C-alpha positions as CSV (number, residue, x, y, z in Angstrom):
1,M,86.1,-28.7,-4.0
2,T,86.1,-25.4,-2.6
3,G,84.4,-23.8,-5.5
4,Y,81.7,-26.4,-5.7
5,F,80.8,-25.9,-2.1
6,W,80.3,-22.1,-2.4
7,V,78.2,-22.7,-5.6
8,F,76.2,-25.1,-3.7
9,I,75.8,-22.7,-0.7
10,G,74.8,-19.9,-3.2
11,V,72.3,-22.2,-4.9
12,L,70.8,-23.5,-1.4
13,V,70.5,-19.6,-0.3
14,V,68.7,-18.5,-3.5
15,A,66.4,-21.5,-3.2
16,I,65.6,-20.8,0.4
17,T,65.2,-17.3,-0.4
18,K,62.8,-18.1,-3.2
19,Y,60.8,-20.4,-1.1
20,L,60.4,-17.9,1.8
21,T,59.5,-15.2,-0.6
22,S,56.8,-17.5,-2.1
23,V,55.3,-18.3,1.4
24,R,55.1,-14.6,2.4
25,L,53.7,-13.7,-1.0
26,R,50.9,-16.3,-0.4
27,G,50.4,-14.8,3.0
28,L,50.0,-11.4,1.7
29,T,47.8,-12.6,-1.2
30,D,45.4,-14.3,1.1
31,R,45.4,-11.1,3.4
32,V,44.5,-8.8,0.4
33,H,41.6,-11.2,-0.7
34,R,40.3,-10.9,2.9
35,E,40.7,-7.2,3.2
36,H,39.0,-6.9,-0.2
37,A,35.9,-9.1,1.0
38,D,35.9,-6.9,4.2
39,T,36.0,-3.6,2.0
40,S,33.0,-4.9,-0.2
41,E,31.0,-5.7,3.0
42,L,31.8,-2.3,4.3
43,R,30.8,-0.4,1.1
44,Q,27.5,-2.5,1.1
45,E,26.9,-1.6,4.9
46,L,27.9,2.0,4.2
47,M,25.3,2.3,1.5
48,V,22.6,0.9,3.7
49,V,23.6,3.5,6.6
50,E,23.5,6.4,4.0
51,E,20.0,5.2,2.8
52,K,18.8,5.0,6.6
53,E,20.2,8.5,7.1
54,T,18.7,10.0,4.0
55,Q,15.4,8.5,5.3
56,L,15.8,9.9,8.7
57,A,16.9,13.1,7.5
58,K,13.4,13.2,5.3
59,E,11.4,12.1,8.5
60,A,13.0,14.9,10.6
61,E,12.2,17.5,8.0
62,R,8.7,16.1,7.9
63,L,8.3,16.2,11.7
64,E,9.9,19.7,11.9
65,G,7.2,21.0,9.5
66,K,4.4,19.3,11.7
67,V,5.9,21.0,14.9
68,Q,5.9,24.3,13.0
69,G,2.3,23.8,12.0
70,M,1.6,22.9,15.6
71,R,3.4,26.0,16.9
72,T,1.3,28.2,14.5
73,V,-1.9,26.6,15.8
74,V,-1.1,27.2,19.4
75,N,0.1,30.8,18.7
76,N,-3.4,31.5,17.0
77,L,-5.4,29.8,19.7
78,E,-3.3,31.8,22.6
79,R,-4.1,34.9,20.6
80,A,-7.8,34.0,20.3
81,L,-7.9,33.4,24.1
82,Q,-6.1,36.6,24.8
83,R,-8.6,38.5,22.6
84,H,-11.4,36.7,24.2
85,A,-10.3,37.6,27.6
86,R,-9.7,41.3,26.7
87,S,-13.2,41.6,25.1
88,P,-15.9,43.4,26.9
89,D,-18.5,40.6,26.5
90,S,-16.5,38.5,29.3
């Protein structure tokens, strides 16, 4: 009887361990699927943000060119005013 008891206890422990392991693995599988979906969403969002960053960099470069052009115009006008103020005609 003692031998059968220990065999039964051993089988019971193995069955319980197997069941608990399968439950934990199911939870881990669900978690991996959720994280994979989150990763895909974040990749898409990252691509959109990178595209916006590129557009903003191009816009900033374009505006910087305009600012530089305006500085040149202002400098030319200031020099013209200074020359006009120094000329003997005034």
